[in-house]
Backbone as a chain_set.jsonl record, in Angstrom:
{"seq": "MTESRTSPRRLKAVERQRQALALRVRGATLQQIADTLGYKTRYGAQVAVETAIRKSMTTPEVVHERHLDLERIDIALFHVL", "coords": {"N": [[-26.151, -0.706, 2.433], [-22.677, -0.432, 2.727], [-20.223, -0.838, 5.282], [-17.834, 1.619, 6.202], [-14.336, 1.408, 5.486], [-12.827, 2.618, 7.349], [-14.277, 2.762, 9.631], [-15.013, 2.989, 13.139], [-15.485, 0.415, 14.264], [-14.322, -1.371, 12.418], [-11.655, -0.487, 12.453], [-10.987, -1.085, 15.079], [-11.152, -3.868, 14.954], [-9.035, -4.454, 13.179], [-6.863, -3.604, 14.696], [-7.019, -5.4, 16.816], [-6.469, -7.744, 15.428], [-3.797, -7.273, 14.746], [-2.694, -7.267, 17.298], [-3.185, -9.916, 17.99], [-1.515, -11.251, 16.192], [0.969, -10.295, 17.086], [1.066, -11.424, 19.653], [1.109, -14.124, 18.938], [3.536, -14.295, 17.586], [5.21, -13.944, 19.73], [4.939, -16.365, 20.898], [2.546, -17.199, 22.034], [-0.231, -19.397, 22.539], [-3.033, -20.314, 20.443], [-5.317, -20.502, 21.995], [-4.586, -18.989, 24.243], [-4.368, -16.489, 23.041], [-7.004, -16.106, 22.222], [-8.265, -16.022, 24.75], [-6.992, -13.778, 25.897], [-7.581, -11.641, 24.151], [-10.272, -11.761, 23.825], [-11.583, -13.346, 21.914], [-14.07, -15.667, 20.902], [-13.47, -18.317, 20.384], [-10.692, -20.612, 19.781], [-10.424, -20.831, 17.076], [-11.365, -18.352, 16.146], [-9.288, -16.721, 17.003], [-7.26, -17.812, 15.454], [-8.108, -17.146, 12.852], [-7.891, -14.379, 13.049], [-5.105, -14.051, 13.376], [-4.171, -15.152, 10.952], [-5.388, -13.39, 9.133], [-4.107, -10.986, 9.804], [-1.502, -11.635, 9.051], [-1.826, -12.014, 6.291], [-2.616, -9.411, 5.522], [-0.303, -8.021, 6.212], [1.49, -8.846, 4.326], [1.088, -7.38, 2.063], [1.873, -4.769, 2.248], [3.269, -1.635, 1.137], [6.052, -1.581, 1.592], [6.792, -4.275, 1.806], [6.076, -5.213, -0.718], [7.864, -3.739, -2.269], [10.33, -4.758, -1.314], [10.061, -7.399, -2.183], [10.144, -6.99, -4.943], [12.775, -6.035, -5.25], [14.167, -8.317, -4.426], [13.464, -10.097, -6.49], [14.719, -8.838, -8.655], [17.404, -9.171, -7.892], [17.604, -11.955, -8.004], [17.173, -12.341, -10.747], [19.521, -11.115, -11.763], [21.496, -12.76, -10.647], [20.844, -15.207, -11.877], [21.338, -14.528, -14.523], [24.117, -14.285, -14.542], [24.869, -16.874, -13.959], [23.788, -18.47, -15.943]], "CA": [[-25.022, 0.207, 2.562], [-21.535, -1.1, 3.339], [-19.519, -0.116, 6.336], [-16.58, 2.242, 5.796], [-13.114, 0.703, 5.896], [-12.23, 3.341, 8.474], [-15.238, 2.884, 10.728], [-14.405, 2.611, 14.427], [-15.575, -1.024, 14.474], [-13.306, -2.038, 11.584], [-10.329, -0.126, 12.954], [-10.775, -1.86, 16.3], [-10.907, -5.251, 14.53], [-7.686, -4.52, 12.617], [-5.925, -3.49, 15.819], [-7.064, -6.674, 17.532], [-5.744, -8.706, 14.586], [-2.367, -6.99, 14.927], [-2.329, -7.739, 18.638], [-3.188, -11.375, 17.932], [-0.282, -11.656, 15.515], [2.1, -9.999, 17.982], [1.073, -12.455, 20.692], [1.51, -15.393, 18.325], [4.977, -14.199, 17.33], [5.875, -14.108, 21.031], [4.81, -17.737, 21.348], [1.254, -17.501, 22.658], [-1.075, -20.37, 21.847], [-4.275, -19.718, 19.945], [-6.236, -20.39, 23.127], [-4.155, -17.84, 25.045], [-4.729, -15.287, 22.277], [-8.466, -15.973, 22.331], [-8.584, -15.6, 26.112], [-6.462, -12.434, 26.143], [-8.205, -10.612, 23.312], [-11.726, -11.885, 23.853], [-12.184, -14.139, 20.844], [-14.908, -16.708, 21.5], [-12.867, -19.631, 20.182], [-9.331, -20.63, 19.221], [-10.554, -20.606, 15.636], [-11.454, -16.901, 15.952], [-7.924, -16.202, 17.144], [-6.511, -18.266, 14.285], [-8.518, -16.316, 11.717], [-7.317, -13.049, 13.269], [-3.664, -14.133, 13.095], [-4.003, -15.355, 9.51], [-5.766, -12.148, 8.46], [-3.032, -10.021, 10.033], [-0.371, -12.051, 8.212], [-2.18, -11.719, 4.896], [-2.569, -7.956, 5.334], [1.073, -7.529, 6.321], [2.238, -9.249, 3.135], [0.77, -6.501, 0.937], [2.246, -3.387, 2.508], [4.181, -1.142, 0.093], [7.436, -1.945, 1.891], [6.969, -5.689, 1.482], [6.017, -5.317, -2.179], [9.133, -3.201, -2.76], [11.374, -5.738, -0.996], [9.878, -8.529, -3.09], [10.619, -6.558, -6.258], [14.238, -6.025, -5.188], [14.616, -9.712, -4.398], [13.324, -10.658, -7.84], [15.792, -8.269, -9.482], [18.654, -9.833, -7.497], [17.554, -13.32, -8.558], [17.39, -12.222, -12.199], [20.939, -10.815, -11.995], [22.249, -13.973, -10.329], [20.602, -16.186, -12.945], [21.995, -14.051, -15.737], [25.544, -14.599, -14.427], [25.033, -18.321, -13.893], [23.423, -19.076, -17.234]], "C": [[-23.879, -0.503, 3.292], [-20.855, -0.195, 4.354], [-18.196, 0.422, 5.808], [-15.394, 1.435, 6.297], [-12.447, 1.381, 7.089], [-13.226, 3.554, 9.604], [-14.56, 2.46, 12.034], [-14.421, 1.099, 14.66], [-14.503, -1.757, 13.672], [-11.892, -1.723, 12.063], [-9.992, -0.903, 14.221], [-10.459, -3.319, 15.946], [-9.494, -5.414, 13.983], [-6.646, -4.447, 13.733], [-5.879, -4.794, 16.613], [-6.336, -7.768, 16.751], [-4.238, -8.517, 14.733], [-1.877, -7.486, 16.285], [-2.261, -9.265, 18.667], [-1.905, -11.88, 17.281], [0.934, -11.424, 16.411], [2.195, -11.038, 19.092], [1.549, -13.796, 20.134], [3.01, -15.415, 18.054], [5.758, -14.404, 18.62], [5.666, -15.492, 21.631], [3.495, -18.104, 22.015], [0.504, -18.55, 21.84], [-2.329, -19.652, 21.349], [-5.295, -19.564, 21.069], [-5.872, -19.199, 24.017], [-4.529, -16.536, 24.354], [-6.232, -15.046, 22.385], [-8.86, -15.457, 23.707], [-8.169, -14.152, 26.372], [-7.248, -11.359, 25.404], [-9.72, -10.742, 23.206], [-12.361, -12.559, 22.652], [-12.948, -15.288, 21.49], [-14.266, -18.09, 21.429], [-11.42, -19.485, 19.724], [-9.378, -20.343, 17.735], [-10.651, -19.107, 15.329], [-10.089, -16.244, 16.052], [-7.079, -16.589, 15.941], [-6.845, -17.422, 13.062], [-7.909, -14.926, 11.84], [-5.829, -13.038, 12.932], [-3.431, -14.263, 11.594], [-4.355, -14.102, 8.714], [-4.671, -11.101, 8.609], [-1.814, -10.355, 9.182], [-0.638, -11.68, 6.764], [-2.101, -10.213, 4.613], [-1.139, -7.426, 5.367], [1.901, -7.864, 5.084], [1.991, -8.331, 1.942], [1.086, -5.041, 1.225], [3.218, -2.925, 1.417], [5.64, -1.545, 0.328], [7.721, -3.396, 1.497], [6.974, -5.889, -0.033], [7.33, -4.832, -2.787], [10.273, -4.192, -2.518], [11.28, -6.951, -1.91], [10.414, -8.208, -4.479], [12.148, -6.551, -6.298], [14.803, -7.444, -5.178], [14.54, -10.351, -5.782], [14.396, -10.115, -8.784], [17.133, -8.94, -9.163], [18.715, -11.26, -8.051], [17.797, -13.288, -10.048], [18.868, -11.983, -12.523], [21.779, -12.058, -11.73], [22.071, -15.033, -11.415], [21.311, -15.801, -14.236], [23.484, -14.437, -15.716], [25.82, -16.1, -14.4], [24.783, -18.96, -15.26], [24.201, -18.4, -18.292]], "O": [[-24.087, -1.103, 4.346], [-20.913, 1.032, 4.279], [-17.511, -0.259, 5.044], [-15.433, 0.853, 7.381], [-11.603, 0.785, 7.757], [-13.036, 4.434, 10.443], [-13.629, 1.655, 12.017], [-13.46, 0.555, 15.204], [-13.85, -2.662, 14.191], [-11.03, -2.601, 12.076], [-8.852, -1.327, 14.415], [-9.595, -3.934, 16.57], [-8.823, -6.401, 14.286], [-5.65, -5.17, 13.698], [-4.807, -5.232, 17.031], [-5.669, -8.618, 17.34], [-3.492, -9.491, 14.832], [-0.788, -8.049, 16.402], [-1.374, -9.836, 19.302], [-1.285, -12.826, 17.767], [1.826, -12.27, 16.481], [3.291, -11.482, 19.434], [2.304, -14.513, 20.79], [3.673, -16.43, 18.268], [6.848, -14.976, 18.604], [6.145, -15.776, 22.729], [3.35, -19.221, 22.513], [0.595, -18.584, 20.613], [-2.642, -18.54, 21.776], [-6.055, -18.596, 21.088], [-6.755, -18.483, 24.489], [-4.959, -15.585, 25.007], [-6.675, -13.92, 22.61], [-9.692, -14.557, 23.821], [-8.909, -13.392, 26.996], [-7.543, -10.3, 25.958], [-10.372, -9.919, 22.564], [-13.549, -12.37, 22.393], [-12.52, -15.823, 22.513], [-14.486, -18.932, 22.3], [-10.975, -18.404, 19.337], [-8.486, -19.691, 17.192], [-10.072, -18.645, 14.345], [-9.767, -15.332, 15.291], [-6.273, -15.792, 15.46], [-5.948, -17.029, 12.317], [-7.459, -14.356, 10.846], [-5.348, -12.116, 12.273], [-2.589, -13.564, 11.031], [-3.69, -13.789, 7.727], [-4.341, -10.405, 7.649], [-1.164, -9.456, 8.65], [0.217, -11.103, 6.092], [-1.576, -9.799, 3.579], [-0.802, -6.493, 4.639], [2.917, -7.217, 4.831], [2.632, -8.495, 0.904], [0.61, -4.159, 0.511], [3.921, -3.751, 0.835], [6.373, -1.819, -0.621], [8.767, -3.698, 0.923], [7.785, -6.649, -0.561], [7.85, -5.448, -3.718], [11.086, -4.438, -3.409], [12.299, -7.474, -2.362], [11.056, -9.043, -5.116], [12.746, -7.009, -7.272], [15.798, -7.73, -5.845], [15.455, -11.065, -6.191], [14.92, -10.853, -9.619], [17.907, -9.242, -10.071], [19.765, -11.707, -8.512], [18.545, -14.114, -10.571], [19.404, -12.583, -13.455], [22.679, -12.374, -12.508], [23.036, -15.679, -11.823], [21.822, -16.661, -14.953], [24.04, -14.857, -16.73], [26.904, -16.536, -14.786], [25.493, -19.88, -15.668], [24.067, -18.737, -19.469]]}, "num_chains": 1, "name": "protein.A"}
């Protein structure tokens, strides 16, 4: 049986990933992130940051913005060519 995507353990992991990304954006090293959030290694912090980035790239808002950007590029190319 698989664990629910909304189980308390998974929700806590997602929140920790978000915190890791926020710390990285503010300039924290991977070691500082690991120490602050309780990851055993720098690699654990790195995986958390990368996972948070990957998840943030698929939000509906980001997908919509990407679509608008592609439309703008198409219009610009149409006028150039």
